[in-house]
NURODREN-935180 format. One record per residue (C-alpha): residue number from 1; z, x, y. Coordinates in steps of 0.1 Angstrom, whole numbers, plus 5000, padded with zeros to 4 digits. Each point is the difference from the previous one (the first is absolute). Layout:
{guza NUM,{Z,X,Y}}
...
This chain:
{guza 1,{2960,6885,1738}}
{guza 2,{5005,5036,4987}}
{guza 3,{5033,5016,5004}}
{guza 4,{5004,5027,5024}}
{guza 5,{5013,5029,4978}}
{guza 6,{5015,5035,5010}}
{guza 7,{4974,5021,4997}}
{guza 8,{5020,5029,4980}}
{guza 9,{5034,4999,4982}}
{guza 10,{5031,5019,5010}}
{guza 11,{4998,5025,4974}}
{guza 12,{4983,5029,5019}}
{guza 13,{5005,5038,5008}}
{guza 14,{5026,5000,5026}}
{guza 15,{5013,5034,5015}}
{guza 16,{5028,5002,4976}}
{guza 17,{4978,4993,4971}}
{guza 18,{4976,5027,5010}}
{guza 19,{5031,5023,5002}}
{guza 20,{5014,4991,4966}}
{guza 21,{4966,5006,4983}}
{guza 22,{5002,5037,5018}}
{guza 23,{5035,5006,4989}}
{guza 24,{4991,4991,4964}}
{guza 25,{4970,5022,4998}}
{guza 26,{5021,5030,5016}}
{guza 27,{5029,4993,4975}}
{guza 28,{4975,4998,4973}}
{guza 29,{4987,5035,5008}}
{guza 30,{5034,5013,5005}}
{guza 31,{5010,4988,4966}}
{guza 32,{4970,5011,4981}}
{guza 33,{4990,4962,4991}}
{guza 34,{4971,5003,5023}}
{guza 35,{4975,5031,5000}}
{guza 36,{4999,5016,5036}}
{guza 37,{4961,4995,5000}}
{guza 38,{5003,4963,4991}}
{guza 39,{5030,4995,5025}}
{guza 40,{4980,5016,5028}}
{guza 41,{4968,4982,4995}}
{guza 42,{5018,4969,4998}}
{guza 43,{5020,5006,5035}}
{guza 44,{4966,5012,5015}}
{guza 45,{4981,4967,4989}}
{guza 46,{5030,4977,5015}}
{guza 47,{5000,5023,5032}}
{guza 48,{4959,4997,5003}}
{guza 49,{5004,4965,4996}}
{guza 50,{5028,4994,5025}}
{guza 51,{4985,5027,5026}}
{guza 52,{4964,4983,4998}}
{guza 53,{5007,4965,4991}}
{guza 54,{4969,5003,4977}}
{guza 55,{4988,4980,4971}}
{guza 56,{4995,5020,4965}}
{guza 57,{4964,4995,5007}}
{guza 58,{5002,5025,5030}}
{guza 59,{5014,5027,4978}}
{guza 60,{4978,4996,4972}}
{guza 61,{4964,4995,4988}}
{guza 62,{5004,4976,4971}}
{guza 63,{4985,4968,5019}}
{guza 64,{4969,5015,5015}}
{guza 65,{4993,5020,4968}}
{guza 66,{4997,4966,4985}}
{guza 67,{4975,4990,5028}}
{guza 68,{4979,5030,4994}}
{guza 69,{5003,5015,5036}}
{guza 70,{5015,5035,4984}}
{guza 71,{4965,5015,5010}}
{guza 72,{5001,4984,5038}}
{guza 73,{5036,5015,5002}}
{guza 74,{4993,5034,4987}}
{guza 75,{4971,5003,5027}}
{guza 76,{5023,4992,5027}}
{guza 77,{5035,5008,4993}}
{guza 78,{5001,5021,4969}}
{guza 79,{5012,4991,4964}}
{guza 80,{5034,4993,5009}}
{guza 81,{5014,4971,5021}}
{guza 82,{5025,5022,5014}}
{guza 83,{4999,5037,5000}}
{guza 84,{5025,5029,5011}}
{guza 85,{4978,5004,5030}}
{guza 86,{5009,4966,5014}}
{guza 87,{5034,5011,5005}}
{guza 88,{5012,5023,5029}}
{guza 89,{5036,5012,5012}}
{guza 90,{5010,5007,5032}}
{guza 91,{5011,5036,5003}}
{guza 92,{5028,4996,5027}}
{guza 93,{5030,4974,4993}}
{guza 94,{5001,4966,5013}}
{guza 95,{5027,4993,5025}}
{guza 96,{5018,4965,4992}}
{guza 97,{5030,4980,5011}}
{guza 98,{5019,4987,4971}}
{guza 99,{5019,4968,5003}}
{guza 100,{5034,5016,5006}}
{guza 101,{4985,5019,5029}}
{guza 102,{4995,5032,4987}}
{guza 103,{4969,5018,5005}}
{guza 104,{4983,5018,4971}}
{guza 105,{4973,5027,5012}}
{guza 106,{4987,5010,4965}}
{guza 107,{4986,4968,4986}}
{guza 108,{4968,4999,4981}}
{guza 109,{4968,4982,5011}}
{guza 110,{4965,4998,4985}}
{guza 111,{4968,4980,4998}}
{guza 112,{4978,4985,4974}}
{guza 113,{4966,4990,5002}}
{guza 114,{4992,4968,4980}}
{guza 115,{4966,4986,4991}}
{guza 116,{5002,4966,4986}}
{guza 117,{4976,4991,4972}}
{guza 118,{4988,4968,5019}}
{guza 119,{4986,5027,5027}}
{guza 120,{4969,5003,4975}}
{guza 121,{4989,4965,5003}}
{guza 122,{4979,4985,5027}}
{guza 123,{5023,4972,5009}}
{guza 124,{5027,5027,5009}}
{guza 125,{5006,5002,5037}}
{guza 126,{4988,5033,5017}}
{guza 127,{5026,5027,4994}}
{guza 128,{5027,4969,4989}}
{guza 129,{5007,5016,4969}}
{guza 130,{5001,5036,5011}}
{guza 131,{5032,5012,5018}}
{guza 132,{5025,5025,5006}}
{guza 133,{5041,4993,4993}}
{guza 134,{5027,5021,5014}}
{guza 135,{5028,5007,4975}}
{guza 136,{5032,5004,5015}}
{guza 137,{5038,4996,4990}}
{guza 138,{5007,4966,4989}}
{guza 139,{5039,5005,4991}}
{guza 140,{5028,5020,5010}}
{guza 141,{5007,5020,4969}}
{guza 142,{4973,5025,4993}}
{guza 143,{4999,4996,4962}}
{guza 144,{4990,4963,5005}}
{guza 145,{4968,5006,5028}}
{guza 146,{4971,4990,4990}}
{guza 147,{4983,5031,5016}}
{guza 148,{5026,5025,4984}}
{guza 149,{4993,4984,4967}}
{guza 150,{4960,5004,5003}}
{guza 151,{5011,5038,5008}}
{guza 152,{5017,5004,4967}}
{guza 153,{4973,4985,4981}}
{guza 154,{4975,5023,5017}}
{guza 155,{5024,5031,4993}}
{guza 156,{5008,4990,4965}}
{guza 157,{4962,5002,4996}}
{guza 158,{4998,5034,5014}}
{guza 159,{4973,4990,5027}}
{guza 160,{5013,5019,5030}}
{guza 161,{4984,5033,5009}}
{guza 162,{5035,5015,5007}}
{guza 163,{5009,4998,4962}}
{guza 164,{4971,5026,4992}}
{guza 165,{5009,5023,5024}}
{guza 166,{4997,5037,4989}}
{guza 167,{4977,4990,4971}}
{guza 168,{4966,5017,4994}}
{guza 169,{4969,4981,4999}}
{guza 170,{4998,5007,4962}}
{guza 171,{5034,4986,4995}}
{guza 172,{4995,4969,5022}}
{guza 173,{4967,4995,4980}}
{guza 174,{5021,5003,4968}}
{guza 175,{5027,4976,5013}}
{guza 176,{4975,4973,5009}}
{guza 177,{4981,5001,4969}}
{guza 178,{5035,4996,4981}}
{guza 179,{5006,4966,5020}}
{guza 180,{4966,4989,4984}}
{guza 181,{5013,5004,4965}}
{guza 182,{5006,4970,4979}}
{guza 183,{5038,5004,5006}}
{guza 184,{4996,5001,5035}}
{guza 185,{5023,5015,5030}}
{guza 186,{5037,5002,4985}}
{guza 187,{5014,4994,5034}}
{guza 188,{5016,5023,5027}}
{guza 189,{4987,5032,5010}}
{guza 190,{4966,5012,4988}}
{guza 191,{4996,5021,4971}}
{guza 192,{5001,5039,5009}}
{guza 193,{5016,4992,5034}}
{guza 194,{5010,5032,5018}}
{guza 195,{5022,4982,5027}}
{guza 196,{5036,4990,4993}}
{guza 197,{5004,4963,5000}}
{guza 198,{5029,5000,5025}}
{guza 199,{4976,5020,5027}}
{guza 200,{4969,4977,4994}}
{guza 201,{5021,4970,5008}}
{guza 202,{5014,5018,5033}}
{guza 203,{4965,5009,5010}}
{guza 204,{4990,4967,4993}}
{guza 205,{5027,4982,5024}}
{guza 206,{4993,5028,5024}}
{guza 207,{4963,4986,5005}}
{guza 208,{4977,5013,4971}}
{guza 209,{4990,4966,4988}}
{guza 210,{4965,5006,4992}}
{guza 211,{4983,4989,4967}}
{guza 212,{4984,5028,4977}}
{guza 213,{4960,4994,5009}}
{guza 214,{4992,5002,4964}}
{guza 215,{5023,4968,4994}}
{guza 216,{4987,4977,5027}}
{guza 217,{4975,4985,4979}}
{guza 218,{5027,4989,4972}}
{guza 219,{5010,4963,5000}}
{guza 220,{5032,4995,5023}}
{guza 221,{5017,4980,4972}}
{guza 222,{4994,5010,4961}}
{guza 223,{5009,4987,4968}}
{guza 224,{5028,5019,4978}}
{guza 225,{4984,5016,4966}}
{guza 226,{5014,4992,4967}}
{guza 227,{5018,5034,5004}}
{guza 228,{5017,4988,5030}}
{guza 229,{4981,5021,5025}}
{guza 230,{4977,4991,5030}}
{guza 231,{4967,4994,4989}}
{guza 232,{4968,4998,5016}}
{guza 233,{4991,4961,4998}}
{guza 234,{5006,4981,5031}}
{guza 235,{5026,4971,4994}}
{guza 236,{4989,4967,4991}}
{guza 237,{5010,4967,5013}}
{guza 238,{5018,4991,4967}}
{guza 239,{5022,5033,5003}}
{guza 240,{5007,4990,5034}}
{guza 241,{5012,4967,4992}}
{guza 242,{5019,5013,4969}}
{guza 243,{5022,5020,5026}}
{guza 244,{5013,4972,5012}}
{guza 245,{5005,4981,4967}}
{guza 246,{5017,5029,4987}}
{guza 247,{5023,5004,5032}}
{guza 248,{5009,4964,4997}}
{guza 249,{5009,5002,4963}}
{guza 250,{5023,5032,5009}}
{guza 251,{5019,4986,5028}}
{guza 252,{5006,4966,4983}}
{guza 253,{4977,4978,5022}}
{guza 254,{4990,4965,4989}}
{guza 255,{4974,5005,4972}}
{guza 256,{4965,4994,5016}}
{guza 257,{5012,5009,5037}}
{guza 258,{4987,5036,5001}}
{guza 259,{4967,4993,5017}}
{guza 260,{4984,5021,5029}}
{guza 261,{4998,4971,5023}}
{guza 262,{5039,4996,5000}}
{guza 263,{5003,5034,5016}}
{guza 264,{4970,4994,5025}}
{guza 265,{5016,4965,5012}}
{guza 266,{5034,5019,5002}}
{guza 267,{4983,5026,5025}}
{guza 268,{4983,4974,5018}}
{guza 269,{5032,4981,5007}}
{guza 270,{5019,5032,5011}}
{guza 271,{4974,5007,5023}}
{guza 272,{4999,4966,5014}}
{guza 273,{5040,5001,5004}}
{guza 274,{4997,5034,5015}}
{guza 275,{4975,4992,5023}}
{guza 276,{5021,4969,5012}}
{guza 277,{5032,5021,5008}}
{guza 278,{4978,5027,5018}}
{guza 279,{4988,4974,5022}}
{guza 280,{4962,5001,4986}}
{guza 281,{4976,4973,4990}}
{guza 282,{5011,4997,4966}}
{guza 283,{4967,4978,4990}}
{guza 284,{4977,5029,5011}}
{guza 285,{5021,5029,4984}}
{guza 286,{5003,4982,4966}}
{guza 287,{4963,4992,5003}}
{guza 288,{4993,5037,5002}}
{guza 289,{5020,5009,4971}}
{guza 290,{4985,4973,4977}}
{guza 291,{4964,5006,5012}}
{guza 292,{5001,5037,5008}}
{guza 293,{4974,4996,5028}}
{guza 294,{4995,4976,5031}}
{guza 295,{5018,4971,5007}}
{guza 296,{4989,4964,4999}}
{guza 297,{5002,4995,4963}}
{guza 298,{5016,4967,4992}}
{guza 299,{5015,5006,4965}}
{guza 300,{5033,5011,5013}}
{guza 301,{5010,4964,5013}}
{guza 302,{4986,4982,4972}}
{guza 303,{5012,5023,4969}}
{guza 304,{5025,5026,5013}}
{guza 305,{5023,4979,5021}}
{guza 306,{5031,5006,4980}}
{guza 307,{5034,5015,5002}}
{guza 308,{5024,5018,4974}}
{guza 309,{5032,4979,5012}}
{guza 310,{5010,4965,5005}}
{guza 311,{5005,4984,5033}}
{guza 312,{5033,4997,5016}}
{guza 313,{4995,4964,5009}}
{guza 314,{5038,4990,5003}}
{guza 315,{5005,5024,5029}}
{guza 316,{4981,4976,5023}}
{guza 317,{5023,4971,4988}}
{guza 318,{5032,5019,5008}}
{guza 319,{4989,5019,5030}}
{guza 320,{5000,5035,4989}}
{guza 321,{4976,5026,4999}}
{guza 322,{4975,5001,4969}}
{guza 323,{4999,5029,4975}}
{guza 324,{4974,5010,4975}}
{guza 325,{5014,4991,4964}}
{guza 326,{4987,5015,4971}}
{guza 327,{4990,4976,4973}}
{guza 328,{5022,5000,4972}}
{guza 329,{4972,4998,4976}}
{guza 330,{4982,5030,5009}}
{guza 331,{4989,5027,4977}}
{guza 332,{5029,5025,5010}}
{guza 333,{5029,4972,4996}}
{guza 334,{4988,4988,4967}}
{guza 335,{4994,5036,4985}}
{guza 336,{5006,5002,4964}}
{guza 337,{5001,5035,4990}}
{guza 338,{5004,4993,4963}}
{guza 339,{4961,4992,5000}}
{guza 340,{4995,5038,5000}}
{guza 341,{5010,5001,4964}}
{guza 342,{4968,4977,4991}}
{guza 343,{4968,5018,5013}}
{guza 344,{4979,4998,4969}}
{guza 345,{4996,4978,4969}}
{guza 346,{5015,5028,4979}}
{guza 347,{5037,4995,5021}}
{guza 348,{5002,4964,4987}}
{guza 349,{5020,5002,4966}}
{guza 350,{4981,4987,4970}}
{guza 351,{5025,4975,4991}}
{guza 352,{5002,4983,5033}}
{guza 353,{4993,4963,4999}}
{guza 354,{4973,5006,5026}}
{guza 355,{4980,5018,4975}}
{guza 356,{4990,4967,4984}}
{guza 357,{4974,4995,5027}}
{guza 358,{4981,5028,4981}}
{guza 359,{5011,4995,4964}}
{guza 360,{4997,4962,5001}}
{guza 361,{4967,4998,5020}}
{guza 362,{4977,4977,4984}}
{guza 363,{4967,5015,5015}}
{guza 364,{5011,5033,4986}}
{guza 365,{5006,4983,4968}}
{guza 366,{4967,4985,4999}}
{guza 367,{4980,5031,5009}}
{guza 368,{5020,5018,4976}}
{guza 369,{4990,4975,4971}}
{guza 370,{4961,5004,5014}}
{guza 371,{5002,5036,4999}}
{guza 372,{5016,5001,4963}}
{guza 373,{4972,4976,4989}}
{guza 374,{4973,5019,5014}}
{guza 375,{5013,5033,4987}}
{guza 376,{4998,4983,4964}}
{guza 377,{4964,4991,5005}}
{guza 378,{4990,5036,5011}}
{guza 379,{5018,5014,4968}}
{guza 380,{4982,4973,4979}}
{guza 381,{4965,5010,5018}}
{guza 382,{5005,5037,4996}}
{guza 383,{5006,4995,4961}}
{guza 384,{4971,4979,5000}}
{guza 385,{4978,5026,5016}}
{guza 386,{5010,5026,4971}}
{guza 387,{4992,4975,4976}}
{guza 388,{4965,4994,5014}}
{guza 389,{4989,5038,5002}}
{guza 390,{4973,4993,4973}}
{guza 391,{4989,4967,5015}}
{guza 392,{4969,4998,5026}}
{guza 393,{5006,5012,5033}}
{guza 394,{4993,4969,5017}}
{guza 395,{5030,4986,4983}}
{guza 396,{5023,5028,5008}}
{guza 397,{4988,5000,5037}}
{guza 398,{5011,4962,5000}}
{guza 399,{5037,5008,4989}}
{guza 400,{5000,5029,5022}}
{guza 401,{4990,4981,5029}}
{guza 402,{5026,4973,4991}}
{guza 403,{5025,5027,4998}}
{guza 404,{4993,5014,5036}}
{guza 405,{5003,4966,5013}}
{guza 406,{5033,4996,4984}}
{guza 407,{5014,5033,5012}}
{guza 408,{4990,4991,5035}}
{guza 409,{5018,4969,5000}}
{guza 410,{5029,5020,4983}}
{guza 411,{5000,5023,5029}}
{guza 412,{4998,4973,5027}}
{guza 413,{5032,4983,4981}}
{guza 414,{5018,5033,5000}}
{guza 415,{4993,5005,5038}}
{guza 416,{5012,4965,5008}}
{guza 417,{5031,5007,4980}}
{guza 418,{5008,5030,5017}}
{guza 419,{4994,4983,5035}}
{guza 420,{5025,4973,4989}}
{guza 421,{5023,5022,4990}}
{guza 422,{5000,5020,5031}}
{guza 423,{5005,4964,5019}}
{guza 424,{5026,4990,4979}}
{guza 425,{5020,5033,5002}}
{guza 426,{4998,4998,5037}}
{guza 427,{5011,4965,4998}}
{guza 428,{5031,5009,4980}}
{guza 429,{5008,5028,5026}}
{guza 430,{4997,4975,5027}}
{guza 431,{5020,4977,4984}}
{guza 432,{5028,5024,4993}}
{guza 433,{5000,5012,5034}}
{guza 434,{5003,4965,5015}}
{guza 435,{5032,4994,4974}}
{guza 436,{5015,5033,5014}}
{guza 437,{4991,4989,5036}}
{guza 438,{5013,4964,4999}}
{guza 439,{5031,5013,4982}}
{guza 440,{5004,5025,5028}}
{guza 441,{4996,4975,5028}}
{guza 442,{5027,4978,4985}}
{guza 443,{5024,5031,4997}}
{guza 444,{4993,5007,5035}}
{guza 445,{5018,4965,5011}}
{guza 446,{5034,5012,4985}}
{guza 447,{4996,5038,5008}}
{guza 448,{5029,5016,5020}}
{guza 449,{4990,5008,5036}}
{guza 450,{5004,5037,4996}}
{guza 451,{4980,5001,4971}}
{guza 452,{4970,4980,5018}}
{guza 453,{5003,5025,5031}}
{guza 454,{4999,5032,4976}}
{guza 455,{4967,4984,4983}}
{guza 456,{4984,4995,5036}}
{guza 457,{5012,5035,5012}}
{guza 458,{4971,5023,5012}}
{guza 459,{5005,5039,5004}}
{guza 460,{5000,5008,5037}}
{guza 461,{4986,5037,4992}}
{guza 462,{5019,5013,5033}}
{guza 463,{4995,5037,5001}}
{guza 464,{4971,5000,4974}}
{guza 465,{4971,5016,5018}}
{guza 466,{4964,5002,4991}}
{guza 467,{5003,5037,4996}}
{guza 468,{5028,4996,4969}}
{guza 469,{4976,4970,4985}}
{guza 470,{4969,5023,5000}}
{guza 471,{5021,5027,4982}}
{guza 472,{5016,4977,4975}}
{guza 473,{4976,4979,4993}}
{guza 474,{4967,5016,5011}}
{guza 475,{5007,5034,4985}}
{guza 476,{5026,4992,4971}}
{guza 477,{5025,5019,5017}}
{guza 478,{5034,4993,4983}}
{guza 479,{5018,5023,5023}}
{guza 480,{4997,4977,5031}}
{guza 481,{5037,4989,5006}}
{guza 482,{5012,4968,5006}}
{guza 483,{5029,4998,5029}}
{guza 484,{5033,4987,4987}}
{guza 485,{5013,4973,5025}}
{guza 486,{5034,4995,4980}}
{guza 487,{5020,5002,4967}}
{guza 488,{5011,4964,4988}}
{guza 489,{5019,5006,4970}}
{guza 490,{5009,5029,4974}}
{guza 491,{5005,4997,4961}}
{guza 492,{5011,5021,4971}}
{guza 493,{4973,5006,4977}}
{guza 494,{4995,5019,4968}}
{guza 495,{5029,5004,4972}}
{guza 496,{5023,5028,4988}}
{guza 497,{4991,5035,5015}}
{guza 498,{4965,4987,5016}}
{guza 499,{5019,4976,5024}}
{guza 500,{4988,5001,5035}}
{guza 501,{5001,4981,5032}}
{guza 502,{4970,4982,5013}}
{guza 503,{4993,4982,5033}}
{guza 504,{4981,4972,5010}}
{guza 505,{4977,5009,5027}}
{guza 506,{4986,4976,5027}}
{guza 507,{4966,5017,5011}}
{guza 508,{4992,4995,5039}}
{guza 509,{4972,4975,5003}}
{guza 510,{5004,4986,4967}}
{guza 511,{5018,4967,4991}}
{guza 512,{5034,5004,4983}}
{guza 513,{4983,4989,4965}}
{guza 514,{4983,5031,4999}}
{guza 515,{5030,5021,4999}}
{guza 516,{5003,5023,4973}}
{guza 517,{5030,5021,4983}}
{guza 518,{4995,5036,5007}}
{guza 519,{5023,5027,4989}}
{guza 520,{5022,5021,5023}}
{guza 521,{4979,5030,5001}}
{guza 522,{4969,4979,5015}}
{guza 523,{5022,4989,5031}}
{guza 524,{4994,5029,5026}}
{guza 525,{5021,4983,5025}}
{guza 526,{5036,5004,4990}}
{guza 527,{5014,4978,5029}}
{guza 528,{4984,4970,4984}}
{guza 529,{5022,5004,4971}}
{guza 530,{5030,5004,5022}}
{guza 531,{4992,4970,5019}}
{guza 532,{4996,4978,4966}}
{guza 533,{5036,5014,4991}}
{guza 534,{5014,4992,5033}}
{guza 535,{4987,4964,4999}}
{guza 536,{5012,4995,4965}}
{guza 537,{5034,5013,5010}}
{guza 538,{5003,4977,5027}}
{guza 539,{4987,4971,4981}}
{guza 540,{5025,5010,4973}}
{guza 541,{5031,4998,5021}}
{guza 542,{5034,5002,4981}}
{guza 543,{4980,5002,4969}}
{guza 544,{5005,5036,4989}}
{guza 545,{4978,4999,4969}}
{guza 546,{4970,4999,5023}}
{guza 547,{5011,5029,5021}}
{guza 548,{4996,5027,4971}}
{guza 549,{4973,5021,5006}}
{guza 550,{4967,4995,4978}}
{guza 551,{5010,5035,4986}}
{guza 552,{5031,4990,4988}}
{guza 553,{4986,4968,4982}}
{guza 554,{4972,5022,4981}}
{guza 555,{5029,5023,4989}}
{guza 556,{5021,4967,4989}}
{guza 557,{4970,4989,4982}}
{guza 558,{4991,5032,4983}}
{guza 559,{5034,5003,4988}}
{guza 560,{4999,4967,4981}}
{guza 561,{4985,4994,4966}}
{guza 562,{4963,4987,5000}}
{guza 563,{5000,4963,5004}}
{guza 564,{4977,4975,4982}}
{guza 565,{4968,5000,5013}}
{guza 566,{5004,4962,5008}}
{guza 567,{5027,5010,5025}}
{guza 568,{4981,5029,5017}}
{guza 569,{4970,4980,5006}}
{guza 570,{5011,4973,5021}}
{guza 571,{4977,4985,5024}}
{guza 572,{4994,5015,5035}}
{guza 573,{5008,4966,5014}}
{guza 574,{5035,4999,4981}}
{guza 575,{5005,5035,5014}}
{guza 576,{4994,4990,5035}}
{guza 577,{5020,4968,4998}}
{guza 578,{5031,5017,4986}}
{guza 579,{4999,5028,5027}}
{guza 580,{4995,4976,5027}}
{guza 581,{5025,4977,4987}}
{guza 582,{5028,5026,4993}}
{guza 583,{5008,5005,5038}}
{guza 584,{4999,4960,5004}}
{guza 585,{5028,4994,4974}}
{guza 586,{5019,5026,5015}}
{guza 587,{5003,4983,5032}}
{guza 588,{5003,4966,4982}}
{guza 589,{5029,5009,4978}}
{guza 590,{5020,5013,5029}}
{guza 591,{4994,4967,5018}}
{guza 592,{5009,4981,4969}}
{guza 593,{5033,5019,4998}}
{guza 594,{5008,4992,5037}}
{guza 595,{4993,4962,4993}}
{guza 596,{5021,4998,4968}}
{guza 597,{5030,5018,5020}}
{guza 598,{4994,4973,5028}}
{guza 599,{4999,4973,4975}}
{guza 600,{5033,5011,4986}}
{guza 601,{5017,5004,5031}}
{guza 602,{4990,4963,5008}}
{guza 603,{5014,4986,4968}}
{guza 604,{5033,5018,5004}}
{guza 605,{5002,4984,5035}}
{guza 606,{4995,4969,4987}}
{guza 607,{5025,5001,4974}}
{guza 608,{5028,5011,5022}}
{guza 609,{4992,4975,5025}}
{guza 610,{5001,4972,4971}}
{guza 611,{5033,5014,4987}}
{guza 612,{5021,4988,5033}}
{guza 613,{5012,5035,5013}}
{guza 614,{5004,5000,5038}}
{guza 615,{4972,5013,5019}}
{guza 616,{5024,5030,5013}}
{guza 617,{5005,5015,4965}}
{guza 618,{4965,4996,4988}}
{guza 619,{4995,5037,5007}}
{guza 620,{5030,5010,4982}}
{guza 621,{5002,5016,4967}}
{guza 622,{5016,4975,4977}}
{guza 623,{5032,5010,4979}}
{guza 624,{4982,4988,4969}}
{guza 625,{4964,5009,4994}}
{guza 626,{4978,4971,5004}}
{guza 627,{4973,4996,4973}}
{guza 628,{4971,4987,5016}}
{guza 629,{4969,4992,4979}}
{guza 630,{4970,5025,5008}}
{guza 631,{4972,4981,5013}}
{guza 632,{4971,5001,4976}}
{guza 633,{4972,5025,5009}}
{guza 634,{4974,4974,4996}}
{guza 635,{4967,4993,5022}}
{guza 636,{5016,4968,5013}}
{guza 637,{5026,5020,5017}}
{guza 638,{4976,5027,5011}}
{guza 639,{4976,4975,5016}}
{guza 640,{5030,4980,5014}}
{guza 641,{5008,5030,5022}}
{guza 642,{4965,5014,5004}}
{guza 643,{4972,4980,4983}}
{guza 644,{4972,5021,5014}}
{guza 645,{5012,5031,4982}}
{guza 646,{4989,4985,4968}}
{guza 647,{4969,4985,5012}}
{guza 648,{4992,5037,5017}}
{guza 649,{5005,5012,4965}}
{guza 650,{4976,4979,4983}}
{guza 651,{4975,5000,5026}}
{guza 652,{4998,5038,5001}}
{guza 653,{4997,5002,4963}}
{guza 654,{4972,4975,5000}}
{guza 655,{4982,5020,5028}}
{guza 656,{5000,5033,4977}}
{guza 657,{4978,4982,4976}}
{guza 658,{5027,4984,4975}}
{guza 659,{4997,4966,4984}}
{guza 660,{5027,4974,5011}}
{guza 661,{5015,5000,4966}}
{guza 662,{5001,5038,4999}}
{guza 663,{5017,4999,5035}}
{guza 664,{5026,4977,4989}}
{guza 665,{5006,5021,4968}}
{guza 666,{5006,5032,5023}}
{guza 667,{5022,4981,5022}}
{guza 668,{5022,4988,4971}}
{guza 669,{5003,5036,4987}}
{guza 670,{5009,5017,5034}}
{guza 671,{5024,4973,5011}}
{guza 672,{5016,4994,4964}}
{guza 673,{4995,4962,5003}}
{guza 674,{4981,4979,4974}}
{guza 675,{4963,4994,5006}}
{guza 676,{5005,4964,4994}}
{guza 677,{5027,4999,5030}}
{guza 678,{4973,5017,5023}}
{guza 679,{4970,4975,4989}}
{guza 680,{5021,4971,5007}}
{guza 681,{5010,5013,5034}}
{guza 682,{4964,5002,5010}}
{guza 683,{4991,4966,4986}}
{guza 684,{5027,4986,5023}}
{guza 685,{4992,5018,5030}}
{guza 686,{4963,4992,4996}}
{guza 687,{5010,4962,4992}}
{guza 688,{5023,5001,5034}}
{guza 689,{4970,5015,5020}}
{guza 690,{4976,4975,4990}}
{guza 691,{5024,4971,5005}}
{guza 692,{5007,5014,5036}}
{guza 693,{4963,5002,5005}}
{guza 694,{4996,4964,4990}}
{guza 695,{5027,4990,5024}}
{guza 696,{4985,5019,5029}}
{guza 697,{4964,4989,4993}}
{guza 698,{4986,5034,4996}}
{guza 699,{4990,5021,4972}}
{guza 700,{5023,5031,4993}}
{guza 701,{4995,5028,4975}}
{guza 702,{5024,5026,4990}}
């Protein structure tokens, strides 16, 4: 009997995995690690697959080129699988209701006409592979919507008529001719554009969404040229697949998990779950997404019955409401960003042990030896031909034929060596990626929770509109402002006369890890700086050193002699930990002084009680000053009065990112207590907690 296996493993592209990939591409374009044309092209391909749930074969002509159907396709639908004319955008805004109940009146909507390659064959159902699909918002955030990303791609390629507004026929013809050059269209507004980019975007959003008639015959998805521009060749299946492979590597997903079907299945599951929540028949809607045509196909029940989450079966045992639980082993939770450092074979160090797969390969050594042997034979035959110049032509021809045969064999060996070398280099890269990935997954088991949450956090893009995206990425407008949400911190930068204040800015719609240090002149809203100073003053409390204005700090630093580079170039993390901890230590010192006074008072009272003095005279001042030994200012006495103060201090430092050993050293320095005393106290506390847990029959962690 065969084993009934689950049809698919769990490492698929769920919503968060898709959003993480988008964020990586946006961040790559912002930081200059990814060219804008390449980033927008990848975002558009992901959007097309998500919006249409299509296979690469529906977007490219590689497969039917092999079958010889190109001639028939040209007579039916043209040279392109998908042309610009297949896409249409609605002039008016689309009214949608968002999950929070708000109504959006200007959402984008479009339609795309698709003709699958199977429509060319006789066994295809009548009109079964020719259909139109609606493109509507699929996410709340505009920069993530598939329809908006497709618009951004078309805008970057300068396909819209409004982008050519004001140009004469000759100027338009010149701009179109430049698009066909070897370097391709560089992206953005067309060459010789008369209209301002901002005005063109405004008019587009107001309804001027038609394509330039001369460009409707171009392929909808085109490959980039060597110069990085948009070319004229339709994107191939291999190039579409490479988008997913590249995106998975950049984001840090498990090597080999970047397939198109991952995203397609994720879309299908999302439609199924959404239709269930809306009260529709989930099977019918899921089938339509998978098949793109009439219902009745049976593949969904057999193949696509899957989910991105595990089942909360234990809920039925205890009577609580079942909840959808995300699998702990999906792509998002097992993300290892360090994989992005190893995208090609050149990224693997030459001295890495994994390189032995290439250098110690017996097959490659055998090929190299055979090539060397054949090269020696070729040299000998060439010398022999020179010697036989005066011999009969028959003898010369025999040697010449033998030389040509050996040269052909040598060419085959050289080609095989090159093929084997490519394979082994790919193997080296894959093995290195798997090493990094496995090490990263092991590190996840002990990673602090706040670091894990930061790794899985995605941008909300709150307040980021399609207009700003079109200007910033579609037109390379660097003056499009980012909105400041808050200021997180401040620091003094520079040295000597160049010292100045910088502020850590949290941008609206972007996660905290994307915060950047900006100068005071870049902060247009002074109230944000005032708000930061007020928060710092409240947090500092009695600590007068934190109440000083940043200008006074800068002046004091400017008067001091220049410090060594090692002191000035402290890490950003240490600066943030020091500033956050200053207020905390001011509060802890006051608390510890109060506890020390309480301990002293209690010690005096116990000494007086043991001296036999009557109760009435305990409060009277004795004639002779009584020498009572000062209670030691130790962790044990402090913990005797308020043990949680020490525990809070330790946990607070650890939450700031300190190692346990470093936190103990910091406590030792601030409390003037030997580190060994603090370490022993923690060991005793943990031992007592575990003993109590064993006696009570439960597990207790401190």
